[in-house]
GULO-833495 format. One line per 5 residues: number of its first residue (from 1); their letters; for each residue z, x, y of C-alpha. Coordinates in pm, 1 decimal, decimal comma, padded with zeros to 6 digits, m for minus. Each point is the difference from the previous one (the first is absolute). Last residue first. Example, Ala and Ser with C-alpha at 12.3 -4.5 7.8 and 13.67 -1.06 7.14 Angstrom:
% GULO-833495
2) sa) 00714,0:01367,0:m00106,0 ~ 00066,0:m00137,0:m00344,0
END
This chain:
% GULO-833495
445) xxxxx) 09369,2:m00997,9:03214,6 ~ 00335,3:00021,4:m00171,4 ~ 00270,1:m00260,1:m00071,7 ~ m00083,9:m00051,0:m00365,2 ~ m00189,5:00291,6:m00142,2
440) xxxxx) m00376,2:m00028,6:00011,9 ~ m00173,9:00004,8:m00336,3 ~ m00252,3:00277,4:m00009,9 ~ m00355,4:m00084,4:m00112,1 ~ m00157,1:00316,4:m00126,2
435) xxxxx) m00345,0:00114,4:00105,6 ~ m00142,1:00264,7:m00231,6 ~ m00138,7:00296,3:00185,9 ~ m00256,9:00197,6:m00198,1 ~ m00012,7:00363,8:00103,6
430) xxxxx) 00151,4:00165,8:m00305,4 ~ m00195,7:m00206,2:m00253,1 ~ m00330,1:00066,3:00172,9 ~ 00069,9:00370,1:00008,7 ~ 00081,6:00001,1:m00370,4
425) xxxxx) m00323,5:m00183,9:m00082,1 ~ m00185,8:00263,1:00193,2 ~ m00145,2:m00012,3:00347,0 ~ m00308,1:00107,1:00189,2 ~ m00257,8:m00081,0:m00274,2
420) xxxxx) m00272,1:00260,2:00063,8 ~ 00036,2:00163,7:m00342,8 ~ m00082,1:m00324,1:m00180,9 ~ m00369,6:00075,5:m00042,0 ~ m00169,2:m00236,9:m00244,0
415) xxxxx) m00316,4:00085,2:m00190,8 ~ 00106,2:00359,2:m00042,5 ~ m00219,7:00304,1:00033,4 ~ m00049,9:00341,3:m00157,4 ~ m00303,9:m00139,6:m00185,4
410) xxxxx) 00050,9:00076,7:m00371,2 ~ 00373,0:00080,5:m00010,1 ~ 00112,5:m00232,1:00279,4 ~ m00203,3:m00306,1:m00087,7 ~ 00024,9:00083,8:m00370,6
405) xxxxx) 00369,4:m00083,0:m00014,2 ~ 00302,9:00219,1:m00063,3 ~ 00028,5:m00116,3:m00360,6 ~ m00372,7:00048,7:m00059,2 ~ 00012,7:00343,9:00159,6
400) xxxxx) 00292,8:00102,6:m00221,2 ~ m00172,3:m00123,6:m00315,2 ~ m00313,2:00192,4:00092,0 ~ m00316,6:m00177,4:00110,3 ~ m00247,0:m00118,9:m00261,3
395) xxxxx) m00365,9:00080,6:m00061,8 ~ m00013,2:00371,8:m00071,9 ~ m00282,7:00227,3:00113,6 ~ m00149,6:00067,1:m00343,5 ~ 00156,1:m00184,1:m00295,2
390) xxxxx) 00096,1:m00308,9:00200,9 ~ m00341,7:m00015,7:00168,6 ~ m00167,2:00017,1:m00340,8 ~ 00230,2:m00270,6:m00137,1 ~ m00072,4:m00229,7:00295,5
385) xxxxx) m00377,8:00037,2:m00038,0 ~ 00015,2:m00058,5:m00377,8 ~ 00211,9:m00314,3:00039,5 ~ m00234,5:m00121,5:00272,8 ~ m00297,7:00041,4:m00236,4
380) xxxxx) 00168,5:m00197,7:m00277,7 ~ 00145,1:m00279,3:00215,3 ~ m00313,7:m00049,7:00210,0 ~ m00234,9:m00011,1:m00296,3 ~ 00227,4:m00235,1:m00193,6
375) xxxxx) 00043,5:m00246,1:00286,7 ~ m00365,6:00009,5:00108,8 ~ m00124,5:m00074,9:m00352,0 ~ 00274,1:m00259,2:m00054,8 ~ m00095,6:m00200,6:00308,2
370) xxxxx) m00369,5:00004,5:m00091,6 ~ 00078,5:m00108,5:m00357,1 ~ 00209,2:m00294,5:00118,7 ~ m00250,6:m00120,4:00259,8 ~ m00291,4:00024,1:m00242,8
365) xxxxx) 00191,5:m00181,0:m00273,7 ~ 00101,1:m00281,8:00232,6 ~ m00361,6:m00031,3:00115,3 ~ m00121,6:m00024,1:m00359,8 ~ 00256,8:m00260,4:m00107,2
360) xxxxx) m00221,6:m00290,9:00095,1 ~ m00011,4:m00200,4:00320,4 ~ 00097,8:m00366,0:00018,8 ~ 00208,7:00017,8:00315,1 ~ 00331,3:00097,4:m00158,3
355) xxxxx) m00171,6:00278,5:m00195,0 ~ m00142,0:00154,6:00314,8 ~ m00323,2:m00099,2:00170,4 ~ m00195,5:00238,9:00223,7 ~ m00161,6:m00098,6:00331,0
350) xxxxx) 00116,8:00310,5:00186,8 ~ 00017,0:m00200,1:00325,7 ~ 00237,2:m00260,0:m00152,2 ~ m00122,1:m00333,5:m00138,0 ~ m00029,5:00153,7:m00348,6
345) xxxxx) 00378,8:00055,8:00008,8 ~ 00146,4:00306,0:m00170,7 ~ 00343,6:m00103,2:m00130,2 ~ 00016,7:00121,7:m00359,2 ~ m00198,4:00323,7:m00004,2
340) xxxxx) 00100,0:00052,5:00363,5 ~ 00360,9:00012,9:m00122,4 ~ m00077,6:00341,5:m00153,3 ~ m00052,9:00171,1:00334,8 ~ 00282,6:m00175,4:00183,0
335) xxxxx) 00257,3:00054,7:m00273,7 ~ m00101,3:00363,0:m00054,7 ~ 00028,9:00073,4:00372,2 ~ 00334,8:m00182,2:00012,2 ~ 00133,3:00223,3:m00278,9
330) xxxxx) m00144,3:00327,6:00125,3 ~ 00075,4:m00059,0:00367,3 ~ 00342,4:m00165,1:m00019,5 ~ 00191,6:00130,3:m00301,9 ~ m00185,4:00330,3:m00009,9
325) xxxxx) 00041,0:00070,5:00371,7 ~ 00366,0:m00092,0:m00033,9 ~ 00147,5:00207,4:00283,9 ~ 00159,9:00285,3:m00198,4 ~ m00192,9:m00026,1:m00325,2
320) xxxxx) 00272,5:00169,6:m00203,6 ~ m00080,2:m00040,7:m00369,5 ~ 00278,6:m00105,0:m00235,9 ~ m00156,3:m00284,9:m00198,1 ~ 00268,0:m00257,9:00080,7
315) xxxxx) 00061,8:00114,8:00357,0 ~ m00369,8:00039,7:00069,2 ~ m00068,9:m00341,3:m00151,6 ~ 00200,8:m00180,0:00266,6 ~ m00294,3:00008,3:00241,0
310) xxxxx) m00199,0:m00209,2:m00247,5 ~ 00194,4:m00325,2:00052,8 ~ m00070,0:m00024,3:00371,8 ~ m00353,8:00128,3:m00066,9 ~ m00080,8:m00278,3:m00245,8
305) xxxxx) 00163,2:m00276,5:00203,9 ~ m00176,9:00091,0:00322,1 ~ m00330,9:00085,5:m00168,9 ~ m00003,8:m00322,3:m00201,7 ~ 00091,9:m00208,6:00305,5
300) xxxxx) m00263,8:00171,6:00212,5 ~ m00263,9:m00038,4:m00270,8 ~ 00072,7:m00373,4:m00018,4 ~ m00013,5:m00031,6:00380,0 ~ m00333,3:00183,9:m00001,5
295) xxxxx) m00131,4:m00243,5:m00260,9 ~ 00090,7:m00283,9:00233,1 ~ m00180,1:00185,8:00279,9 ~ m00304,5:00017,7:m00229,3 ~ m00074,3:00310,3:m00205,4
290) xxxxx) m00268,7:00269,4:00002,6 ~ m00017,4:00115,0:00361,4 ~ 00355,7:00137,1:00027,5 ~ 00027,7:00075,1:m00371,9 ~ 00027,5:00380,5:00001,1
285) xxxxx) 00243,7:00001,4:00296,1 ~ 00192,1:m00317,2:m00093,0 ~ 00259,9:00176,0:m00214,4 ~ 00058,8:00289,1:00240,5 ~ 00062,8:m00235,2:00290,8
280) xxxxx) 00233,9:m00209,6:m00213,1 ~ 00198,4:00306,9:m00105,2 ~ 00019,7:00117,5:00362,3 ~ 00141,0:m00331,3:00121,3 ~ 00244,3:m00011,7:m00290,6
275) xxxxx) 00129,0:00347,1:00088,3 ~ 00074,0:m00110,8:00356,7 ~ 00177,1:m00316,0:m00118,8 ~ 00195,2:00193,3:m00263,0 ~ 00113,9:00253,3:00258,1
270) xxxxx) 00109,0:m00289,5:00222,1 ~ 00213,2:m00131,3:m00284,1 ~ 00043,0:m00327,8:m00192,4 ~ 00351,8:m00025,1:m00145,9 ~ 00139,2:m00100,8:m00341,5
265) xxxxx) m00139,3:00299,0:m00184,0 ~ m00225,1:m00148,6:m00268,0 ~ m00059,3:m00354,7:00123,0 ~ m00005,9:00082,9:00370,7 ~ m00192,1:00321,9:m00059,7
260) xxxxx) m00266,7:m00179,2:m00203,5 ~ m00026,5:m00270,2:00267,2 ~ m00037,2:00267,6:00269,0 ~ m00280,5:00167,1:m00193,6 ~ m00184,7:m00332,1:m00037,8
255) xxxxx) 00029,1:m00077,3:00371,1 ~ m00146,0:00336,4:00101,1 ~ m00268,7:m00029,6:m00266,6 ~ m00111,7:m00337,4:00136,2 ~ m00034,0:00136,2:00353,2
250) xxxxx) m00163,5:00312,4:m00140,5 ~ m00269,5:m00219,6:m00161,5 ~ m00045,4:m00238,5:00295,7 ~ m00108,2:00226,7:00282,2 ~ m00224,6:00236,1:m00194,0
245) xxxxx) m00160,8:m00305,1:m00162,4 ~ m00081,5:m00136,7:00345,6 ~ m00153,7:00328,7:00111,3 ~ m00201,1:00044,7:m00322,4 ~ m00172,8:m00335,7:00048,1
240) xxxxx) m00063,4:00067,8:00368,9 ~ m00150,6:00339,6:m00085,4 ~ m00221,4:m00160,7:m00263,9 ~ m00113,3:m00262,1:00250,9 ~ m00120,1:00262,8:00247,1
235) xxxxx) 00094,5:00265,6:00252,7 ~ m00135,3:00285,3:m00210,2 ~ 00089,2:00277,9:m00237,7 ~ 00169,2:m00253,2:m00233,3 ~ 00249,7:00282,1:m00054,8
230) xxxxx) 00132,5:m00071,4:00348,8 ~ 00164,1:m00316,0:m00131,1 ~ 00198,4:00204,8:m00251,6 ~ 00112,2:00318,7:00176,8 ~ m00041,3:m00143,1:00349,4
225) xxxxx) 00231,5:m00287,3:m00086,9 ~ 00215,2:00263,3:m00170,8 ~ 00081,8:00157,5:00334,7 ~ 00206,3:m00301,0:00102,4 ~ 00182,2:m00007,0:m00333,7
220) xxxxx) 00062,2:00374,9:00010,0 ~ 00132,3:m00024,5:00354,3 ~ 00242,7:m00273,3:m00108,5 ~ 00113,8:00204,9:m00301,4 ~ 00066,9:00299,7:00225,6
215) xxxxx) 00202,3:m00213,2:00239,9 ~ 00199,1:m00135,4:m00294,1 ~ 00076,9:00349,4:m00127,5 ~ 00104,6:00116,3:00348,6 ~ 00232,2:m00301,1:00025,6
210) xxxxx) 00143,5:00113,8:m00336,8 ~ 00104,9:00346,8:00115,0 ~ 00193,4:00223,1:m00242,5 ~ m00134,2:m00144,0:m00323,4 ~ 00266,1:00037,7:m00271,5
205) xxxxx) 00031,0:00292,0:m00236,9 ~ 00330,4:m00084,8:m00173,1 ~ 00110,3:00290,7:m00222,9 ~ 00002,2:m00041,9:m00377,2 ~ m00345,8:m00111,5:m00110,5
200) xxxxx) m00165,4:00293,8:00172,9 ~ 00272,3:00242,3:00112,1 ~ m00235,2:00286,9:00071,8 ~ m00349,7:m00143,2:00003,9 ~ m00173,3:m00036,0:m00332,6
195) xxxxx) m00282,6:00215,1:m00131,9 ~ m00292,1:00146,3:00191,9 ~ m00242,0:m00015,1:m00294,4 ~ 00087,7:m00362,5:m00077,8 ~ m00024,1:m00082,5:00370,9
190) xxxxx) m00353,6:00141,8:00003,8 ~ m00126,2:m00207,6:m00291,6 ~ 00150,5:m00331,3:00111,9 ~ m00130,8:00042,1:00353,5 ~ m00347,6:00077,5:m00133,7
185) xxxxx) m00002,1:m00327,5:m00194,0 ~ 00105,9:m00188,8:00312,1 ~ m00255,0:00176,3:00222,2 ~ m00290,9:m00085,2:m00232,1 ~ 00120,4:m00353,2:m00067,7
180) xxxxx) 00023,1:m00045,7:00376,8 ~ m00303,3:00184,7:00136,3 ~ m00297,9:00009,5:m00236,1 ~ 00119,5:m00292,4:m00210,7 ~ 00113,4:m00259,4:00254,4
175) xxxxx) m00249,5:00140,9:00248,8 ~ m00155,8:m00249,4:00240,6 ~ m00215,2:m00246,3:m00192,5 ~ 00058,3:00122,0:m00351,3 ~ m00217,7:m00209,4:m00230,2
170) xxxxx) m00126,8:00199,0:m00298,4 ~ m00372,3:00030,6:m00068,3 ~ 00057,8:00235,5:m00292,0 ~ m00321,8:00192,9:00061,3 ~ m00030,9:m00028,9:00379,3
165) xxxxx) 00347,0:m00011,2:00152,8 ~ 00184,6:00171,4:m00284,8 ~ m00281,2:00254,3:m00053,0 ~ m00026,8:00141,5:00349,1 ~ m00303,7:m00005,6:00228,7
160) xxxxx) m00370,4:00080,3:00003,3 ~ m00246,3:m00050,2:00285,1 ~ 00237,0:00111,5:00275,3 ~ 00179,8:m00179,6:00285,6 ~ m00058,2:m00341,2:m00159,1
155) xxxxx) m00275,9:00021,6:m00260,5 ~ 00236,1:00013,0:m00297,5 ~ 00360,6:m00077,1:00084,1 ~ 00252,7:00273,7:00077,3 ~ 00341,5:m00169,7:00034,1
150) xxxxx) 00143,4:00000,1:m00354,7 ~ m00121,7:00312,1:m00179,3 ~ m00029,8:00199,2:00322,9 ~ 00354,9:m00096,9:00100,3 ~ 00122,9:00127,0:m00337,3
145) xxxxx) m00181,6:00333,2:00045,0 ~ 00128,4:00046,3:00358,0 ~ 00357,6:m00098,4:m00085,8 ~ 00056,1:00220,9:m00304,0 ~ m00139,3:00353,6:00018,9
140) xxxxx) m00067,0:00050,8:00370,6 ~ 00272,5:m00229,5:00136,1 ~ 00251,2:00134,4:m00249,4 ~ m00083,1:00359,9:00094,3 ~ 00044,4:m00062,2:00372,1
135) xxxxx) 00316,7:m00206,3:m00032,8 ~ 00158,4:00232,2:m00257,3 ~ m00046,4:00303,0:00223,5 ~ 00164,3:m00175,6:00293,0 ~ 00275,7:m00144,7:m00218,9
130) xxxxx) 00076,3:00346,3:m00140,5 ~ 00043,1:00132,5:00354,1 ~ 00237,0:m00287,7:00075,6 ~ 00206,3:00086,2:m00305,2 ~ 00090,7:m00312,9:m00194,4
125) xxxxx) 00361,1:m00124,6:m00025,3 ~ 00106,4:m00284,1:00228,9 ~ m00294,5:m00234,4:m00060,9 ~ m00248,0:00072,1:m00279,2 ~ m00099,9:m00353,5:m00102,2
120) xxxxx) m00064,7:m00119,6:00354,9 ~ m00248,1:00283,8:00051,1 ~ m00259,8:m00164,3:m00223,9 ~ m00090,2:m00254,5:00269,6 ~ m00108,8:00278,2:00237,4
115) xxxxx) m00297,0:00087,2:m00222,8 ~ m00137,9:m00354,6:00000,6 ~ 00085,1:m00031,3:00370,3 ~ m00234,4:00281,0:00099,0 ~ m00285,3:m00098,2:m00230,7
110) xxxxx) m00007,0:m00355,2:00133,5 ~ m00003,9:00127,4:00361,0 ~ m00298,3:00218,9:m00092,4 ~ m00177,0:m00307,6:m00139,4 ~ m00005,2:m00163,6:00341,9
105) xxxxx) m00117,9:00322,2:00162,7 ~ m00286,0:00034,0:m00249,2 ~ m00099,6:m00362,3:00060,2 ~ 00013,6:00079,2:00371,1 ~ m00240,7:00288,9:m00049,7
100) xxxxx) m00227,7:m00197,3:m00233,7 ~ m00088,7:m00221,8:00293,8 ~ 00046,8:m00373,6:m00068,3 ~ m00227,3:m00281,6:m00120,4 ~ m00028,1:00100,8:m00365,0
95) xxxxx) 00040,9:00375,9:m00000,8 ~ m00177,3:00171,1:00290,3 ~ m00112,7:00354,1:00083,2 ~ m00279,8:m00073,1:00246,6 ~ 00217,9:00094,6:00295,8
90) xxxxx) 00032,3:00355,2:m00132,6 ~ 00327,3:00166,2:m00094,5 ~ m00008,4:m00085,5:m00368,5 ~ m00140,4:00324,2:m00146,7 ~ 00242,4:00225,8:00186,3
85) xxxxx) 00304,1:m00173,7:m00149,3 ~ 00155,0:00345,6:m00054,5 ~ m00124,2:m00018,5:m00358,5 ~ m00207,5:m00317,1:m00037,0 ~ m00231,3:00078,0:m00292,9
80) xxxxx) 00160,3:00332,8:m00096,1 ~ 00300,0:m00132,0:m00196,8 ~ m00223,6:m00216,8:m00223,3 ~ 00211,9:m00301,2:m00085,9 ~ 00219,5:m00007,2:m00307,1
75) xxxxx) 00012,1:m00177,1:m00338,4 ~ m00307,1:m00225,9:m00021,1 ~ m00189,0:00288,2:m00163,2 ~ m00020,9:00192,6:00325,9 ~ m00007,8:m00273,6:00260,8
70) xxxxx) m00188,4:00033,7:00326,2 ~ 00269,6:00064,0:00260,5 ~ 00248,2:m00274,8:00074,7 ~ 00330,8:00129,8:m00134,7 ~ m00064,5:00373,5:m00023,0
65) xxxxx) m00202,4:m00012,3:00322,9 ~ 00272,9:m00178,8:00191,9 ~ 00254,5:00253,0:m00126,1 ~ m00191,8:00318,0:00081,7 ~ 00064,8:00129,9:00350,2
60) xxxxx) 00055,6:m00330,1:00176,9 ~ 00245,3:m00129,6:m00260,0 ~ 00183,1:00333,9:m00016,1 ~ 00072,1:m00014,9:00373,0 ~ 00149,7:m00350,0:m00009,7
55) xxxxx) 00161,8:00073,3:m00336,1 ~ 00210,7:00283,5:00136,9 ~ 00076,4:m00139,7:00343,0 ~ 00085,0:m00355,5:m00103,5 ~ 00189,8:00143,1:m00297,9
50) xxxxx) 00221,3:00189,4:00244,2 ~ 00117,8:m00335,1:00136,7 ~ 00089,1:m00149,4:m00337,4 ~ 00202,9:00295,8:m00124,7 ~ 00142,9:00040,9:00349,7
45) xxxxx) 00168,3:m00339,9:m00013,7 ~ 00179,4:00090,8:m00321,5 ~ 00101,8:00340,5:00132,6 ~ 00129,4:m00160,9:00317,7 ~ 00209,7:m00254,5:m00192,1
40) xxxxx) 00160,6:00237,9:m00250,0 ~ 00356,2:00047,7:00132,0 ~ 00024,5:m00366,1:00102,3 ~ m00046,6:m00121,5:m00359,0 ~ m00335,7:m00143,1:m00101,2
35) xxxxx) m00116,1:m00358,9:00045,3 ~ m00059,0:00017,0:00374,7 ~ m00246,7:00284,3:m00035,6 ~ m00201,5:m00180,0:m00268,7 ~ m00072,4:m00302,7:00217,8
30) xxxxx) m00025,0:00209,4:00317,8 ~ m00248,1:00241,9:m00159,2 ~ m00186,0:m00294,2:m00155,5 ~ m00047,4:m00148,1:00345,5 ~ m00120,2:00341,1:00122,6
25) xxxxx) m00252,9:m00021,6:m00288,7 ~ m00086,0:m00366,0:00060,8 ~ m00124,0:00068,9:00351,7 ~ m00302,4:00173,5:m00156,1 ~ m00086,0:m00327,3:m00171,6
20) xxxxx) 00022,2:m00186,4:00330,2 ~ m00222,4:00258,2:00172,9 ~ m00260,5:m00036,4:m00275,4 ~ 00019,5:m00378,2:00034,3 ~ m00068,5:00017,8:00374,2
15) xxxxx) m00307,5:00218,1:m00054,9 ~ m00102,5:m00226,4:m00289,6 ~ 00017,3:m00307,4:00224,7 ~ m00191,2:00167,5:00281,9 ~ m00275,2:00108,6:m00239,1
10) xxxxx) m00034,2:m00349,6:m00140,4 ~ m00028,9:m00146,4:00348,4 ~ m00242,0:00270,1:00119,6 ~ m00224,7:m00065,1:m00296,6 ~ m00214,7:00298,1:m00100,5
5) xxxxx) m00333,4:m00083,7:m00163,9 ~ m00207,5:00143,8:00284,2 ~ 00174,4:00334,1:m00053,6 ~ m00188,1:00037,4:m00325,2 ~ 00047,1:m00099,9:m00362,4
END
């Protein structure tokens, strides 16, 4: 296609959506940062923020080409097709009705948050230098191949795309497999290599700032409208369909999580509400244009209940996934991807019918196999990457550094500076004047 095919409305919508998706990474930083202890908050935030720098540069250099370059055997894009994005700078470089450049920017924001998601599993104990190396290698060996399989359709940016999109024909509208199942499986692998935090299962490790968690969840929800509705790549009916589903699924998941907490623990919590929102967003991501709003409610309920129950597995099975990346992203990603096989509505933009709408078992099989392929690939390759880093540069901070807090030991900073407080508790006690009512003696004034 040529520049004459470009729609200014579609281009404007994808530009806005790309910015919304990029906003999700600072939102994730707040969401994760509030859930850790005060001595680790800056390190947790930095893991997300540094990913914006690392993957942003890597995407331009080779990432876009590895994902959307002409496919080599359906497995990976040609790294030389769009290296440095030189080949897509002209006005005639168009995909659909938008410039390829903004499509590349939109997908860059996806790549950034996919890597950042994994960091929630390694809170409190991973070397920052090891995280930097892990992020680059994981993007090259795990995320870029998986994104090519799922997002690179034949005759879109290049003539030949990935095997999940074009051979399997799986439905994954905005990245349930390539992003959430991928990141969740990787989180499980890397936390197994890292081992448990000091005091895991014995010492309370409560979130230090719940308003920060809720703010992060709110930013994620807002950004997710760009994530899902923006994946329509145009201001059209498909975008409207995905937008409504992105509203209602997390709403249902939020309520479902709170009900589980009320029944199980006796009290609904703000942390549960925030986690339910994210679980619902993850669940609807692959299905945003494949199910009706009623189907989105069903997926939200399943994701909310499923993830609320799944987060307890780490205590039973003994792995320390610090911020429940496995319980939320892997579990809800699997629920959303596989649920398409049951709930896909032929009246939706994808036009496919699930089992509940008269379709056969073929779609369910395709969705299940696609999810398992990404899960197993991500887990195995991530395990190898983490083990190599552990054997070479070391992956975990020392016991003393972990006890002190990785904010101080890894960044020489503290999230909260109390040194400027002008008085101590003792000073306050000594200066407080307590009024005492004295009974006047008779005959005195």
